[in-house]
C-alpha positions in Angstrom: -0.4 -0.3 -0.3 2.9 2.4 0.6 4.5 1.5 -2.7 1.5 2.1 -4.1 0.5 5.5 -2.6 4.4 6.7 -4.0 4.1 5.4 -7.2 0.5 7.4 -7.2 1.9 10.6 -5.8 4.6 9.9 -8.2 2.8 10.0 -10.9 0.4 12.9 -9.9 3.3 14.8 -9.5 4.7 14.4 -13.3 1.7 15.4 -14.5 1.2 18.7 -12.8 5.1 19.8 -13.7 4.2 18.7 -17.5 0.5 20.9 -17.5 2.4 23.3 -16.2 5.4 23.4 -18.9 2.6 22.8 -21.0 1.2 26.5 -20.1 4.0 28.0 -20.1 4.8 27.3 -23.6 1.8 28.0 -25.5 2.1 31.1 -23.2 4.9 31.9 -25.2 3.7 30.8 -28.2 1.0 33.3 -27.7 3.4 36.4 -27.2 4.9 35.5 -30.0 1.9 34.8 -32.5 0.7 38.3 -31.5 3.5 40.0 -32.4 2.9 41.4 -35.8 5.9 41.3 -38.7 6.9 44.8 -40.4 6.4 44.6 -43.9 6.7 47.3 -46.8 3.9 47.8 -49.3 2.5 49.5 -52.4 0.3 50.9 -53.7 -0.7 49.3 -57.2 -1.3 51.9 -59.9 -2.4 52.1 -63.4 0.2 53.1 -65.7 0.0 54.5 -69.7 2.6 51.9 -70.9 4.6 52.7 -74.0 4.7 49.7 -76.6 7.8 48.0 -77.8 8.7 45.4 -80.6 12.9 44.1 -80.3 14.5 43.4 -83.2 17.9 42.0 -84.0 19.4 44.7 -87.2 22.3 45.5 -89.2 24.0 49.0 -90.4 23.5 49.4 -93.7 24.9 52.7 -95.6 22.3 55.3 -97.2 24.3 55.3 -100.2 27.5 53.9 -101.5 29.0 54.2 -104.7 32.3 53.4 -106.4 34.4 55.1 -107.9 35.7 54.0 -111.7 37.6 56.1 -114.6 35.2 56.5 -118.1 38.4 56.6 -119.5 42.2 54.7 -119.4 45.1 56.4 -120.1 47.9 56.8 -116.8 47.0 58.3 -113.2 49.1 61.7 -113.1 47.3 63.2 -109.7 45.1 62.2 -106.4 43.0 64.8 -104.6 41.9 63.7 -102.0 42.9 62.7 -98.5 41.9 58.8 -97.9 39.2 58.9 -95.0 38.0 62.8 -95.5 34.6 64.5 -96.8 34.0 65.4 -100.4 31.3 66.7 -102.3 29.8 65.4 -104.8 31.2 66.3 -108.1 34.5 66.8 -105.7 38.1 66.4 -108.5 39.4 63.3 -106.6 41.8 61.7 -109.3 43.6 63.6 -112.6 43.9 61.2 -115.4 46.9 62.0 -117.6 44.7 64.6 -120.8 47.6 65.3 -123.4 46.0 62.3 -125.6 42.5 63.3 -125.5 43.3 66.9 -126.0 44.8 65.9 -129.7 41.4 63.9 -130.0 40.2 66.8 -129.5 41.3 69.4 -131.9 41.1 66.3 -134.1 37.7 66.6 -134.3 37.6 70.1 -134.6 39.8 70.0 -137.2 37.9 66.9 -138.7 34.6 69.5 -138.0 35.8 72.5 -140.1 36.8 70.2 -142.9 33.3 68.6 -143.2 31.2 72.2 -143.3 33.5 73.5 -145.4 32.7 70.3 -148.0 29.1 71.1 -146.8 29.8 74.4 -148.0 30.8 73.9 -150.9 28.3 71.1 -151.6 25.5 73.4 -151.1 26.5 75.8 -153.7 27.0 73.7 -156.1 23.8 72.3 -155.4 21.9 75.5 -155.5 23.2 76.1 -159.0 22.6 72.7 -160.6 18.8 73.0 -159.0 18.8 76.6 -162.0 20.1 74.5 -164.9 18.4 71.7 -164.0 15.4 73.6 -164.7 16.5 75.3 -168.7 17.6 72.0 -169.4 21.5 72.7 -168.9 22.1 69.6 -167.4 20.6 66.3 -166.6 18.7 64.9 -164.0 20.8 62.4 -163.3 23.7 65.3 -162.8 21.5 67.1 -160.7 20.0 63.7 -158.7 24.0 62.7 -157.8 24.6 66.8 -156.2 21.7 66.4 -154.3 23.3 62.9 -152.7 26.5 65.1 -152.7 24.8 67.8 -150.4 22.9 64.9 -148.1 26.1 63.6 -147.6 27.7 66.0 -146.5 25.1 67.6 -144.6 25.4 64.1 -142.6 29.8 64.6 -142.3 28.8 67.4 -140.5 27.1 65.7 -137.9 29.1 63.0 -137.2 32.2 65.3 -137.1 30.2 67.1 -134.1 29.2 64.0 -132.2 33.4 63.1 -132.7 33.7 66.5 -131.4 31.2 66.0 -128.5 32.3 62.3 -127.7 36.5 63.9 -127.9 35.6 67.0 -125.1 33.0 64.3 -122.8 37.1 61.9 -122.8 38.4 65.1 -122.0 36.4 66.2 -118.9 36.3 62.0 -118.7 40.2 62.5 -117.7 38.7 64.1 -114.5 37.6 61.8 -112.1 35.0 63.5 -110.0 33.1 61.8 -106.9 29.7 61.2 -107.8 27.7 60.9 -104.6 28.6 63.5 -101.4 30.0 60.9 -98.5 32.9 59.8 -96.5 35.7 58.4 -99.1 37.9 55.3 -98.0 41.1 54.5 -99.2 42.5 54.8 -103.1 43.6 51.4 -104.6 45.0 52.7 -107.0 49.0 55.4 -107.0 50.1 57.7 -109.5 51.4 56.7 -112.7 49.2 53.4 -112.4 47.1 52.7 -116.0 43.7 52.6 -115.6 41.4 51.3 -118.1 37.6 52.5 -118.8 35.1 51.1 -116.4 37.9 49.2 -115.0 36.4 45.9 -112.5 38.6 47.3 -109.5 37.4 51.0 -108.5 39.7 53.8 -107.7 37.9 54.2 -104.1 34.9 53.6 -102.4 32.6 56.7 -101.1 30.0 56.5 -98.6 27.0 58.4 -97.6 26.4 57.8 -93.4 24.0 60.5 -93.3 21.6 59.1 -92.7 21.9 55.5 -92.6 19.7 53.1 -92.9 19.0 50.4 -90.1 17.6 46.9 -91.6 15.8 44.6 -89.1 14.9 41.2 -89.1 11.4 40.7 -88.1 9.2 37.1 -89.0 6.1 37.1 -90.7 3.8 36.6 -88.2 5.4 39.4 -85.5 4.6 41.8 -88.6 1.2 40.6 -88.5 1.6 41.9 -84.7 3.1 44.8 -85.8 0.9 45.8 -88.0 -2.1 45.0 -85.9 -1.2 47.1 -82.8 -0.2 50.0 -85.6 -3.9 49.9 -87.2 -5.3 50.1 -83.1 -2.9 52.7 -82.0 -4.8 55.4 -80.4 -2.7 58.1 -82.0 -3.5 56.6 -85.4 0.5 57.1 -86.6 1.2 55.4 -90.1 4.3 52.9 -90.1 6.6 55.5 -91.5 5.8 57.8 -88.6 6.9 55.1 -85.8 9.2 56.0 -83.7 12.5 53.7 -83.8 15.4 53.7 -80.6 19.2 52.0 -80.9 20.9 49.9 -78.8 24.7 49.1 -80.6 25.6 45.6 -80.0 28.4 45.1 -76.5 26.8 49.2 -75.7 24.5 49.1 -72.8 23.3 53.1 -73.7 21.4 53.6 -76.3 22.2 55.8 -79.1 21.6 59.6 -78.9 19.3 59.5 -82.2 15.6 59.0 -83.0 14.9 56.8 -86.4 11.5 55.7 -88.1 10.6 53.3 -89.5 10.5 53.0 -93.6 8.6 50.5 -94.6 9.2 46.6 -94.8 10.4 44.0 -97.8 7.1 43.0 -99.7 8.3 39.4 -99.8 9.6 37.1 -97.5 12.7 34.6 -96.7 11.5 31.5 -97.6 14.2 29.6 -95.7 13.6 32.0 -92.6 9.7 33.1 -92.8 11.4 36.2 -92.3 10.9 39.6 -93.4 13.6 42.6 -93.7 12.1 46.6 -92.0 14.0 49.0 -92.3 14.4 52.3 -90.1 16.2 55.6 -90.7 18.3 57.3 -88.6 20.3 60.9 -88.2 24.1 60.0 -87.9 25.8 63.3 -87.9 28.7 62.2 -86.4 29.1 59.3 -87.7 29.2 56.8 -84.3 26.9 54.5 -86.7 28.8 52.6 -89.3 27.9 49.8 -92.1 28.1 46.3 -90.6 27.9 47.1 -87.3 25.4 44.6 -85.7 22.4 46.6 -82.9 18.6 45.9 -81.6 16.5 48.4 -82.4 12.8 49.1 -80.7 9.6 50.0 -82.3 7.5 52.2 -80.6 4.0 50.8 -81.6 1.6 53.1 -79.7 0.5 52.9 -75.8 -1.8 50.5 -74.0 -3.8 52.5 -70.9 -4.5 51.6 -67.7 -2.0 48.8 -67.4 -1.0 47.3 -63.9 2.3 45.9 -62.9 3.9 44.4 -59.9 7.7 44.0 -59.0 9.0 40.7 -59.7 10.4 40.2 -55.7 6.4 40.3 -55.4 5.2 37.5 -57.0 5.4 33.9 -55.9 5.0 30.8 -57.8 4.0 27.5 -56.3 4.6 24.2 -57.3 1.8 23.9 -60.3 3.7 27.3 -62.0 0.8 29.1 -60.6 1.5 33.1 -59.2 0.3 34.9 -56.2 1.5 38.1 -54.1 0.6 38.7 -50.8 -1.6 41.7 -49.9 -2.6 43.1 -46.1 -6.5 41.8 -45.6 -8.5 43.8 -44.2 -8.5 42.7 -40.4 -4.2 43.2 -40.8 -2.8 39.8 -41.7 -0.8 38.1 -44.7 -3.1 37.5 -47.5 -2.0 35.1 -50.4 -3.9 36.1 -53.5 -3.2 35.0 -56.7 -2.9 36.7 -60.1 -2.6 36.3 -63.5 0.7 38.0 -65.4 1.3 38.1 -69.4 5.5 39.3 -69.6 8.4 40.5 -67.5 9.1 44.4 -68.3 13.1 45.5 -66.7 12.1 44.4 -62.7 8.5 44.4 -63.2 5.1 41.8 -64.0 2.5 42.9 -66.2 -0.5 42.1 -63.8 -3.7 40.6 -66.3 -6.1 39.6 -63.5 -6.4 39.3 -60.0 -5.4 43.5 -58.6 -6.9 46.3 -59.3 -6.0 49.5 -58.7 -5.3 50.9 -55.5 -4.9 47.5 -53.9 -2.1 47.0 -51.5 1.0 44.4 -52.5 3.6 43.5 -49.7 7.0 43.5 -51.6 9.6 43.3 -48.3 9.7 40.8 -46.0 7.1 38.1 -47.2 10.0 35.3 -46.3 8.5 35.5 -42.8 5.0 35.3 -43.9 2.1 32.6 -43.1 -1.4 33.0 -43.6 -3.6 34.8 -41.0 0.0 36.1 -39.5 -0.8 39.6 -38.3 1.6 42.4 -40.5 2.2 45.8 -39.8 2.8 47.8 -43.4 4.8 50.1 -43.8 4.4 52.0 -47.1 7.6 52.2 -48.9 8.9 54.0 -52.1 7.6 52.6 -55.2 10.9 51.7 -57.5 11.1 54.7 -60.6 11.4 51.5 -63.0 7.7 51.2 -62.2 6.4 52.2 -65.3 8.4 50.7 -68.3 8.2 49.7 -71.3 6.3 46.7 -72.9 8.0 45.0 -75.6 6.4 42.5 -76.9 9.2 40.6 -77.4 
């Protein structure tokens, strides 16, 4: 009996101690649960965002003209500095003109001779026209004189044409710039023999201001772009769409804004792409032919777009998207939303949020559904109004 009584007392004491410890733990847990978690929140606002299409492209010269001789001869002088700016019509080379001056003098003499022969033939034809009326000469003789007059007239025309050609050839001994632009290296030196319309160009002149940017776009995306342009509230035509540019490897955008020129009329059968061309000012020649670039075509403006920062988005195992929001009771609540695309450091929200809703962006790692929170408004990030890229 005494042993049983001791066991009972021991058991009762143990239960009492356990009850006391459990009560202490519950009290501590209750204290922790009641301490609100401080979180940073932002208020969702609807913004008007620019829609853009980003495309890869390559710089193409506005104009390119090879400088070739149109007459043959020895090159006497080069009259430009390689890499300099030249104007259309500026003399670049001088071909030895002596032979062409002699040819011109010969053509002038031939013309004078033909004109003298014509004068004699005309006078003889006038005399024969009087004599044939009185039958002083035969009609055959008169016909021969008239034919000689016609031959003399033709010889004068031929001599004039030869004279014009000789003058042109003499002018062509001065090789001039066909267009304005920057000239490249000279492929020949003084003393070299050049021939008319030779395959190798003497040099090349390239017009760099303005300059073209050829962009590659799939035919499907081109249709989407045209639809976006058609639905744009601004009603702008495609050749007035603004285009901005980033040179490959350079984080800074190009300082000039271009406009869309046209799109090609055929689709490349091997790639299914269409070439879209834009034109840009290039006053300082920062853009050079052959450079790879990425261009953004501004399609229009989408009104009333809601965005949330990337760090606010929560994904579940199934790929669903949610954000933490403060409830009316001051507790954390997980709300399911739908997003369409990422823009900068923002997600574009298509469903689940409304203008004026609060979204928790800081301290979400400490949250569970029903956690008591203390919302603190944080400054919205500057990139909250980015441009939406359609690609």
